[in-house]
C-alpha positions as CSV (number, residue, x, y, z in Angstrom):
1,M,-7.8,24.0,-26.3
2,A,-5.7,23.1,-29.3
3,D,-4.3,19.6,-29.2
4,L,-1.0,18.7,-30.8
5,S,-2.2,15.0,-31.0
6,I,-4.9,15.9,-33.5
7,Q,-2.5,16.2,-36.5
8,T,-3.0,16.6,-40.2
9,K,0.0,14.6,-41.3
10,P,-0.6,11.0,-42.2
11,W,0.6,8.0,-40.2
12,N,2.5,5.3,-41.9
13,P,0.9,1.8,-42.2
14,F,2.8,0.4,-39.2
15,Q,1.6,3.2,-36.9
16,K,-2.0,2.8,-38.0
17,F,-1.9,-1.0,-37.6
18,A,-0.2,-0.7,-34.2
19,F,-2.8,1.8,-33.0
20,R,-5.7,-0.4,-34.2
21,Y,-4.3,-3.3,-32.2
22,L,-3.6,-1.2,-29.1
23,F,-6.9,0.5,-29.2
24,S,-8.8,-2.9,-29.6
25,Y,-6.9,-4.5,-26.7
26,L,-7.3,-1.6,-24.3
27,F,-10.9,-1.2,-25.2
28,L,-11.6,-4.8,-24.3
29,Y,-9.6,-4.4,-21.1
30,I,-11.1,-1.1,-19.9
31,F,-14.7,-1.3,-21.1
32,P,-17.3,-1.0,-19.6
33,F,-15.6,1.5,-17.3
34,P,-16.7,4.1,-16.3
35,F,-20.3,3.1,-17.0
36,N,-20.1,0.2,-14.5
37,E,-19.2,2.7,-11.8
38,I,-22.2,4.9,-12.3
39,P,-25.4,4.1,-10.2
40,F,-28.6,3.5,-12.3
41,V,-26.4,3.2,-15.4
42,N,-24.3,0.1,-14.5
43,W,-27.2,-2.2,-15.4
44,L,-26.7,-1.3,-19.0
45,T,-23.3,-3.1,-18.9
46,I,-24.9,-6.5,-18.1
47,P,-25.1,-7.5,-21.8
48,W,-21.4,-6.7,-22.3
49,D,-20.4,-8.6,-19.1
50,W,-22.3,-11.6,-20.4
51,F,-20.6,-11.3,-23.8
52,A,-17.1,-10.9,-22.3
53,T,-17.6,-13.8,-19.9
54,T,-18.9,-16.1,-22.6
55,L,-16.0,-15.1,-24.9
56,V,-13.4,-15.8,-22.2
57,S,-15.1,-19.1,-21.1
58,C,-15.1,-20.3,-24.7
59,S,-11.4,-19.4,-25.1
60,S,-10.6,-21.2,-21.8
61,S,-12.4,-24.3,-22.9
62,Y,-11.5,-24.6,-26.6
63,I,-8.1,-22.9,-26.9
64,F,-6.5,-23.4,-23.5
65,H,-8.4,-26.6,-22.7
66,I,-9.0,-25.5,-19.1
67,A,-12.5,-25.6,-17.6
68,P,-13.6,-22.0,-16.9
69,D,-13.6,-21.5,-13.2
70,K,-15.1,-18.3,-11.7
71,S,-15.4,-19.6,-8.2
72,H,-12.4,-17.5,-7.0
73,M,-13.7,-14.2,-8.5
74,A,-14.8,-12.8,-5.1
75,T,-11.7,-13.6,-3.1
76,G,-10.1,-10.1,-3.5
77,S,-7.4,-11.4,-5.9
78,G,-7.1,-9.8,-9.3
79,D,-4.7,-12.4,-10.7
80,Q,-6.9,-15.5,-10.9
81,L,-6.3,-17.9,-13.7
82,F,-9.5,-16.8,-15.3
83,R,-8.2,-13.2,-15.4
84,W,-4.9,-14.3,-17.1
85,I,-6.9,-16.3,-19.7
86,E,-9.1,-13.2,-20.2
87,L,-6.0,-11.1,-21.0
88,A,-4.7,-13.7,-23.4
89,T,-8.1,-13.8,-25.1
90,Y,-8.2,-10.0,-25.5
91,A,-4.6,-10.0,-26.8
92,G,-5.4,-12.7,-29.3
93,I,-8.7,-11.4,-30.5
94,S,-7.3,-7.9,-31.0
95,L,-5.2,-9.2,-33.8
96,P,-8.0,-10.2,-36.2
97,I,-9.9,-7.1,-35.2
98,A,-7.0,-5.0,-36.2
99,I,-6.6,-6.9,-39.5
100,I,-10.3,-6.5,-40.4
101,W,-10.3,-2.9,-39.3
102,S,-7.2,-2.3,-41.5
103,A,-9.0,-3.9,-44.5
104,L,-12.1,-1.8,-44.1
105,D,-10.4,1.5,-43.3
106,K,-7.6,1.8,-45.8
107,K,-8.0,5.5,-46.7
108,R,-7.9,7.1,-43.3
109,K,-4.8,9.2,-42.9
110,N,-4.5,9.0,-39.1
111,Y,-6.3,8.2,-35.9
112,A,-5.3,11.3,-34.0
113,R,-8.7,12.1,-32.7
114,L,-9.4,8.5,-31.6
115,F,-6.0,8.5,-30.0
116,S,-7.0,11.6,-28.0
117,L,-10.1,9.7,-26.9
118,L,-7.9,6.8,-25.8
119,R,-5.7,9.2,-23.8
120,L,-8.6,10.8,-22.0
121,W,-10.1,7.4,-21.3
122,S,-6.8,6.1,-20.0
123,M,-6.5,9.3,-17.8
124,L,-9.9,8.7,-16.4
125,F,-9.2,5.0,-15.6
126,V,-5.8,5.7,-14.0
127,S,-7.0,8.8,-12.1
128,S,-10.0,7.0,-10.6
129,N,-7.7,4.1,-9.5
130,M,-5.2,6.5,-8.0
131,L,-7.9,8.4,-6.1
132,G,-9.4,5.1,-4.9
133,Y,-6.0,3.8,-3.7
134,G,-5.2,7.1,-2.1
135,A,-8.5,7.2,-0.2
136,S,-7.8,3.7,1.2
137,K,-4.5,4.9,2.6
138,I,-5.3,8.5,3.7
139,I,-7.9,6.8,5.9
140,P,-5.8,3.7,6.4
141,S,-8.2,0.9,5.7
142,Q,-6.0,-1.0,3.2
143,F,-3.2,-1.1,5.8
144,P,-4.9,-0.5,9.1
145,P,-2.8,0.0,12.2
146,I,-1.9,-3.1,14.0
147,H,-4.3,-3.5,17.0
148,D,-5.0,-7.1,17.6
149,Y,-1.3,-8.1,17.4
150,W,-1.8,-11.5,15.8
151,Q,0.7,-10.5,13.1
152,L,3.3,-9.8,15.7
153,T,3.1,-13.2,17.4
154,E,3.8,-14.9,14.1
155,R,7.3,-16.0,13.2
156,V,8.8,-14.0,10.4
157,G,9.8,-17.2,8.6
158,D,6.2,-18.4,8.6
159,M,4.8,-15.2,7.1
160,S,4.1,-14.9,3.4
161,P,5.8,-12.1,1.4
162,M,2.5,-10.4,1.1
163,G,2.0,-10.7,4.9
164,I,5.5,-9.1,5.4
165,L,4.5,-6.2,3.1
166,W,1.1,-5.7,4.9
167,T,2.8,-5.7,8.3
168,F,5.5,-3.3,7.1
169,M,2.9,-0.8,5.8
170,S,0.6,-1.2,8.8
171,A,3.5,-0.6,11.3
172,S,3.7,3.0,10.2
173,A,0.4,5.0,9.8
174,P,2.3,8.2,8.7
175,Y,4.0,6.4,5.9
176,T,0.8,4.8,4.8
177,I,-1.0,8.2,4.8
178,F,1.9,9.7,2.9
179,T,1.7,7.2,0.1
180,G,-2.1,7.8,0.0
181,I,-1.5,11.5,-0.4
182,V,1.0,10.9,-3.2
183,E,-1.6,8.7,-5.0
184,T,-4.4,11.2,-4.4
185,V,-2.2,14.1,-5.7
186,T,-1.4,12.0,-8.8
187,G,-5.0,11.4,-9.5
188,I,-5.8,15.1,-9.2
189,L,-2.9,16.2,-11.4
190,L,-4.0,13.7,-14.0
191,A,-7.5,15.2,-14.1
192,L,-6.4,18.8,-14.6
193,P,-5.6,19.7,-18.2
194,P,-2.5,21.9,-17.4
195,T,-1.0,19.3,-15.2
196,M,-2.1,16.1,-16.9
197,I,1.4,15.2,-18.2
198,L,3.0,15.9,-14.8
199,G,0.3,13.7,-13.3
200,A,1.1,11.0,-15.9
201,L,4.8,11.1,-15.1
202,L,4.1,10.8,-11.4
203,S,1.7,8.0,-12.2
204,I,4.4,6.2,-14.0
205,A,6.6,6.4,-10.9
206,V,3.8,5.3,-8.6
207,S,2.8,2.5,-10.9
208,V,6.4,1.2,-11.2
209,Q,6.6,1.0,-7.4
210,L,3.2,-0.8,-7.4
211,V,4.4,-3.3,-10.0
212,M,7.6,-4.0,-8.1
213,F,5.7,-4.5,-4.8
214,N,3.2,-6.8,-6.5
215,M,5.9,-8.8,-8.3
216,C,8.4,-9.0,-5.5
217,Y,6.0,-9.6,-2.6
218,D,3.5,-11.8,-4.6
219,V,0.6,-9.4,-4.2
220,P,-2.3,-10.5,-6.5
221,V,-2.8,-7.1,-8.2
222,K,-0.2,-7.6,-10.9
223,I,-2.6,-7.3,-13.8
224,L,-4.1,-4.0,-12.7
225,S,-0.8,-2.4,-11.7
226,L,0.9,-3.4,-15.0
227,H,-2.0,-1.9,-16.9
228,L,-1.9,1.3,-14.9
229,L,1.7,1.6,-15.9
230,I,0.9,0.9,-19.6
231,L,-2.0,3.4,-19.6
232,S,0.2,6.1,-17.9
233,C,2.7,5.6,-20.7
234,V,-0.1,5.9,-23.3
235,I,-1.0,9.3,-21.8
236,V,2.6,10.6,-21.9
237,S,3.5,9.1,-25.3
238,P,2.7,12.1,-27.6
239,E,4.9,14.3,-25.5
240,I,8.0,12.1,-25.4
241,S,9.9,14.2,-27.9
242,Q,9.0,17.3,-26.0
243,L,10.1,15.8,-22.7
244,L,13.4,14.7,-24.3
245,R,14.1,18.2,-25.6
246,I,13.3,19.7,-22.2
247,F,15.1,17.3,-19.8
248,I,17.9,15.9,-22.1
249,L,18.6,18.4,-24.8
250,R,17.3,21.4,-22.7
251,T,15.8,23.0,-25.9
252,P,12.0,23.3,-25.5
253,G,11.5,24.3,-29.2
254,K,8.8,26.5,-30.7
255,Q,5.8,24.1,-30.3
256,K,3.3,24.6,-27.6
257,L,4.2,22.4,-24.6
258,F,1.9,19.6,-23.4
259,A,-1.3,20.5,-25.3
260,V,-4.6,19.3,-23.9
261,P,-6.3,16.3,-25.6
262,T,-9.5,17.3,-27.2
263,I,-12.2,15.2,-28.9
264,F,-14.6,17.7,-30.4
265,K,-14.0,20.6,-32.7
266,R,-16.3,22.8,-30.7
267,G,-14.7,24.1,-27.5
268,K,-18.0,24.1,-25.5
269,L,-18.4,20.4,-26.0
270,N,-14.8,19.7,-24.8
271,I,-15.4,21.9,-21.7
272,T,-18.6,19.9,-21.0
273,L,-16.7,16.7,-21.3
274,W,-14.1,17.8,-18.8
275,L,-16.8,18.9,-16.4
276,I,-18.4,15.5,-16.6
277,I,-15.0,13.9,-15.9
278,W,-14.4,16.1,-12.9
279,I,-17.8,15.4,-11.5
280,F,-17.3,11.6,-11.9
281,L,-13.9,11.7,-10.3
282,A,-15.0,13.9,-7.4
283,V,-18.0,11.6,-6.6
284,H,-15.8,8.6,-7.0
285,F,-13.2,10.0,-4.5
286,V,-15.8,11.0,-1.9
287,F,-17.4,7.6,-2.0
288,S,-14.0,6.0,-1.8
289,L,-13.3,8.0,1.3
290,M,-16.6,7.0,2.8
291,R,-16.0,3.3,2.1
292,S,-12.5,3.5,3.5
293,E,-13.8,5.3,6.7
294,H,-16.5,2.6,7.2
295,S,-14.0,-0.2,6.6
296,Y,-11.5,1.4,9.0
297,R,-14.1,1.9,11.7
298,T,-15.4,-1.7,11.3
299,Y,-11.9,-3.2,11.5
300,T,-10.8,-1.2,14.6
301,K,-14.2,-1.5,16.3
302,G,-13.8,-2.8,19.8
303,S,-10.0,-2.6,19.9
304,T,-10.1,0.5,22.1
305,E,-13.3,-0.2,24.0
306,S,-13.0,-1.1,27.7
307,G,-13.8,-4.7,28.3
308,S,-13.4,-5.7,24.6
309,L,-12.3,-9.2,23.8
310,V,-10.6,-8.0,20.6
311,G,-6.9,-8.4,20.9
312,T,-4.2,-11.0,21.4
313,W,-4.1,-13.0,24.7
314,T,-1.3,-15.0,26.2
315,V,-2.6,-18.4,27.5
316,K,-1.2,-18.5,31.1
317,S,-2.8,-21.8,32.3
318,V,-5.3,-24.4,31.3
319,Q,-7.4,-26.8,33.5
320,S,-9.6,-29.5,31.9
321,D,-11.5,-32.5,33.1
322,N,-10.8,-34.2,29.8
323,G,-7.2,-35.5,29.5
324,D,-7.2,-35.2,25.7
325,Q,-8.4,-31.7,25.9
326,Q,-5.8,-30.8,28.5
327,K,-3.1,-32.0,26.2
328,Y,-4.6,-30.0,23.3
329,F,-5.0,-26.8,25.2
330,D,-1.6,-27.1,26.9
331,K,-0.2,-26.4,23.4
332,W,-2.0,-23.1,23.1
333,Q,0.4,-20.1,23.4
334,T,-1.7,-17.2,22.2
335,L,-5.3,-16.6,21.3
336,S,-6.0,-13.7,18.9
337,I,-9.5,-12.4,18.4
338,S,-9.9,-10.0,15.5
339,G,-13.6,-9.3,15.9
340,Q,-16.9,-10.9,15.1
341,K,-15.6,-13.2,12.5
342,Y,-11.9,-14.1,12.8
343,A,-9.6,-15.5,15.4
344,S,-6.5,-17.6,15.5
345,V,-4.5,-19.8,17.9
346,S,-0.7,-20.0,18.0
347,F,0.7,-23.2,19.3
348,S,4.0,-23.7,21.2
349,N,5.5,-25.4,18.2
350,G,5.0,-22.3,16.1
351,E,1.9,-23.7,14.2
352,K,-1.0,-21.3,13.8
353,V,-4.7,-22.4,13.3
354,W,-7.3,-20.0,12.0
355,L,-10.7,-19.9,13.7
356,T,-14.0,-18.2,13.4
357,S,-15.3,-16.2,16.3
358,K,-18.7,-14.8,17.4
359,I,-18.8,-12.5,20.4
360,S,-22.0,-11.7,22.3
361,D,-23.0,-8.1,22.6
362,D,-22.2,-8.0,26.3
363,Q,-18.7,-9.5,25.7
364,K,-19.5,-12.2,28.2
365,E,-19.7,-15.1,25.7
366,V,-17.7,-16.1,22.7
367,D,-18.0,-19.0,20.2
368,L,-14.8,-20.3,18.7
369,S,-14.7,-22.9,15.9
370,G,-12.1,-24.4,13.6
371,K,-12.6,-23.4,9.9
372,Q,-11.5,-26.8,8.6
373,S,-11.4,-29.3,11.5
374,G,-15.0,-28.9,12.6
375,W,-13.8,-28.3,16.2
376,S,-15.9,-25.8,18.2
377,M,-16.4,-24.6,21.7
378,H,-18.7,-22.2,23.5
379,C,-17.1,-20.1,26.2
380,E,-18.3,-18.0,29.0
381,V,-16.1,-15.1,29.8
382,E,-15.1,-13.9,33.2
383,R,-13.0,-10.8,33.6
384,P,-11.0,-10.5,36.9
385,D,-9.6,-7.2,35.7
386,P,-9.3,-5.4,32.3
387,E,-6.1,-7.2,31.4
388,H,-7.1,-10.8,32.2
389,I,-9.9,-13.1,31.0
390,V,-11.0,-16.6,32.0
391,L,-12.7,-18.7,29.3
392,S,-14.9,-21.5,30.7
393,S,-16.3,-24.2,28.4
394,S,-18.2,-27.4,28.9
395,S,-18.0,-28.3,25.2
396,N,-16.5,-31.6,23.9
397,G,-17.2,-33.7,26.9
398,G,-15.4,-31.9,29.7
399,K,-15.1,-28.6,31.5
400,T,-12.2,-26.5,30.5
401,T,-10.9,-23.3,32.0
402,I,-8.4,-21.1,30.1
403,H,-6.7,-18.2,31.9
404,C,-5.4,-15.5,29.5
405,E,-3.5,-12.2,29.8
406,R,-3.8,-9.4,27.2
407,W,-0.7,-8.5,25.2
408,Q,0.1,-4.8,25.4
409,P,1.7,-2.6,22.7
410,A,4.6,-2.1,25.1
411,D,5.4,-5.8,24.7
412,F,6.4,-5.3,21.0
413,L,9.5,-3.5,19.9
414,L,8.0,-2.8,16.5
415,L,5.3,-0.7,18.2
416,N,7.1,0.9,21.1
417,R,10.5,1.8,19.5
418,G,9.2,5.1,18.2
419,F,11.0,7.8,16.2
420,H,14.5,9.2,17.1
421,W,16.3,12.1,15.5
422,V,19.5,11.0,17.2
423,N,20.9,7.5,16.9
424,E,24.4,7.0,18.1
425,T,24.4,3.5,16.6
426,P,22.0,1.7,14.2
427,F,19.2,0.1,16.2
428,N,18.6,-2.9,13.9
429,R,17.1,-5.9,15.6
C-alpha cells in the first residue's frame, strides 16, 4: 500500500507553513469527529466541547463585541451567528498556532505522513456526511412526499427560497431518491482505497451543487457544504498533476496512479485502520437509514389512514353565535393539519397563520391554538363522510361550527400532471 504522498523530498518553507495553518484550522473544525459519533466514547469529548465553546464565547465577547448567544443552536440551522464567529475564531487562532509550530519544528523536511492522516480524516468526515445525506433521501425523510398539501395552498410569491427548494424536491420522490443514491455511492467510493480519488471527484461535484443550492436558495447549511467541498479538494490535491496528465495532456506517465494514503509503515496496521473506518461508516449508514425511516414514518403517519384529520381542508361554511368570531372564521380559506403538533390556516387575503394542533386518539377531538396570539379552541369532530368534517367548538364565548371538505391530490396540477414521454407542446404552467 505504497503512498505517493509520503515523500522523501523536502517541502519549501511556504508549503510547510501553509500546511501547518491548514491542518490547525481543519483540526479545530473537524475535531472531535468521529469520537463524538461513537456511543460510550462520545462522553470523552465533553472537555473539548467545553474548551471550544469557551474559546468562541471569549472571542465573541472580547474581539467581536457580540454577546455569545447559543439559544438558536437547536433550531436545525448550521449557519447561526455563533457558528460564523466560531469559524472566524478558528481561522484567527490557527495563525499563531502555525507560527509557534514553525518556530518549534524548523528541521522537519516535510509533513507527508501527517498530510496522509489529514486526507484520511477528511475522507472519513466527507464520506459519513454523504452517507447520512444519502440515507435521508433514499428513504425520503429530508424531502418527504407532499401529503398534507399546505405547501400547495400557499402563494408562490409568499414562499421563501428555501420553501421553494423543499417543495421542488418533495414534488418528485424519484428525483429525491436518485440524488440520495448519488450521495450514497459517493460515500462508498470515498471509503474504498482503489476508488477514493473517483469518490473525491464525485464529492466535489456533489458539494458544488450543495453549495449552490444553499447559497442561491438561502438554505442554512452553507458552512457545512463549503467545508465538504474544501475537504474533498484536500483529498484530491496530491493527485492534481496526475489528473491533469490523464485528462488534459493524456499522458499518464510512469508513476503509480492514485496511491492509497497510509499512516503506518507496517501494512497490518494500515489494514486494521481501514477495517475500523469501514465498520464505523457501515454502522453510521445503517443508523442513518433507521433514523430516516423513523422520521419518514412519523411524518406520514395518518396521511393514508381512513378517518385521519391529517391533510388540508377547504372551509366551505361557518356558523357562529358570536359576531366577532363569525367575521374571523369567515376569512378562513383552508385549514391544514400536519399531525400532532403543527397546523396552519390560510385566509382569503393570502395571509397564513401557524397553529399548534393536538388530535385525540379516536380522531374525534382536536385542539388548535395560535403560536403567538394566544388564541385557542377545542373542537369536536363529526364526519358525515370520509371527505368532509364538521368542527364544533364552544370556546371563546360562542358556539362555532365549521364545515370543511378535504383537498384531494387530483385538485393539484403539480401532483396529477404525471410523466409523459410525448409532449407535442411544452406544458409549462
